[in-house]
C-alpha positions in Angstrom: 150.4 98.0 59.6 147.1 99.9 59.7 144.2 97.6 60.6 141.6 99.6 58.6 141.1 99.8 54.9 143.3 96.8 54.0 142.2 95.1 50.8 142.3 91.3 51.5 141.9 88.5 49.1 142.0 85.0 50.6 141.3 81.4 49.8 140.2 79.4 52.8 138.4 76.3 54.1 136.3 76.6 57.2 135.7 73.6 59.5 133.8 72.9 62.7 134.4 70.1 65.2 131.7 67.4 64.9 132.0 64.5 67.3 135.8 64.7 67.4 136.4 65.2 63.6 136.7 68.3 61.6 133.7 68.8 59.2 134.1 71.2 56.2 131.3 73.7 56.2 132.5 76.3 53.7 135.3 77.0 51.3 136.2 79.4 48.5 136.3 78.1 45.0 139.3 78.3 42.6 139.3 81.7 41.0 136.6 83.0 43.4 138.5 84.2 46.6 136.9 85.9 49.5 137.6 89.6 49.1 136.9 92.3 51.6 138.2 95.6 52.9 139.1 95.5 56.6 137.3 97.7 59.1 133.8 97.6 57.5 132.4 94.7 59.4 132.3 92.3 56.4 134.3 89.7 58.2 134.5 88.8 61.9 136.8 91.3 63.8 139.1 88.6 65.2 139.3 86.9 61.8 140.5 90.2 60.3 143.0 90.8 63.1 144.6 87.4 62.5 144.9 88.0 58.8 146.0 91.6 58.5 149.6 91.1 59.7 150.1 88.3 57.1 151.8 89.0 53.8 150.6 88.0 50.4 151.4 84.3 49.9 151.4 83.5 53.6 149.5 80.4 54.6 147.3 80.4 57.8 145.7 77.9 60.1 143.9 79.2 63.1 140.7 78.8 65.1 138.2 81.3 66.6 136.4 80.4 69.7 132.6 80.7 69.8 133.1 84.0 71.7 135.4 85.3 69.0 132.9 84.2 66.3 129.1 84.0 66.7 128.7 83.5 70.4 126.7 80.9 72.2 123.7 79.3 70.7 120.7 81.0 72.4 117.4 79.2 72.9 115.7 82.6 73.3 116.4 83.3 69.6 114.0 80.4 68.6 110.7 82.1 68.1 107.1 80.9 67.5 105.6 83.4 65.2 102.0 83.7 64.1 101.5 82.1 60.7 99.6 85.2 59.5 102.9 87.2 59.6 103.9 85.2 56.5 100.9 85.8 54.5 100.8 87.8 51.3 97.4 89.0 50.1 95.7 86.7 52.6 97.6 83.6 51.5 100.5 81.8 53.3 103.8 82.3 51.4 104.5 78.5 50.8 107.0 79.5 48.0 109.5 81.1 50.5 108.4 79.8 54.0 109.0 76.1 54.4 111.2 74.0 56.8 114.9 74.6 56.4 114.4 77.8 54.3 116.4 80.9 55.1 114.2 84.0 54.9 114.9 87.7 55.2 113.0 89.4 57.9 112.7 93.0 59.2 112.1 94.3 62.7 110.0 97.3 63.8 113.1 99.6 63.4 113.5 98.5 59.8 116.7 96.4 60.4 116.9 93.4 58.1 118.2 90.0 59.2 117.9 86.4 58.3 116.0 83.6 60.0 116.0 79.9 59.6 112.6 78.3 59.3 112.6 75.3 61.6 108.9 74.2 61.5 105.7 75.4 59.8 102.6 74.5 61.9 98.9 75.1 61.6 99.1 78.4 63.6 102.8 79.1 64.2 106.0 79.2 62.3 109.1 78.4 64.4 112.1 80.6 63.3 115.6 80.3 64.6 117.5 83.6 64.6 120.8 82.2 65.7 123.7 82.4 63.3 124.1 78.9 61.8 127.6 78.7 63.4 126.6 80.0 66.8 128.1 77.9 69.6 130.9 76.6 67.3 134.6 76.9 67.4 135.6 77.8 63.8 138.8 76.4 62.2 140.2 78.3 59.2 142.9 77.1 56.9 144.0 79.0 53.8 146.3 81.4 52.0 146.6 85.2 51.6 146.3 85.9 47.9 146.5 89.7 48.3 147.0 92.0 51.3 147.5 95.7 50.5 146.2 99.1 51.3 142.8 99.6 49.7 142.6 102.4 47.1 140.4 105.4 47.7 138.0 104.2 45.1 137.7 100.7 46.7 137.0 102.3 50.1 134.4 104.6 48.7 132.7 101.8 46.8 
């Protein structure tokens, strides 16, 4: 079975290990499955590889190590940034930049990414650029609702 351009529709629950018990961190809602076309980087590569061979109706239950998922948590991705960087027209952006907010950022090359606001100080804003699930083993449980070759229109879209 070709690994690229598979239209996948799945329902799933995602758990992480928290002090010896599995904690639910994400799940699809009834009637709102996770849908993607393989090979476009929408889902983690290893996640796709485990799902592609499964037929419609198949149930799955597998884990991804931190190396197969989002890697180690890195302290060097916690940054103290000047508060002025979050000002609009000379005023600090309190509406969007506050502790626990997820904000969209952009680097010098124009690449967009998200950061988690950890702390807002008088002079600095502490931002965590790690993926929220970095350092975690991910446990997936679910069902394949549809697995077929994507149409040309779906691929082009």
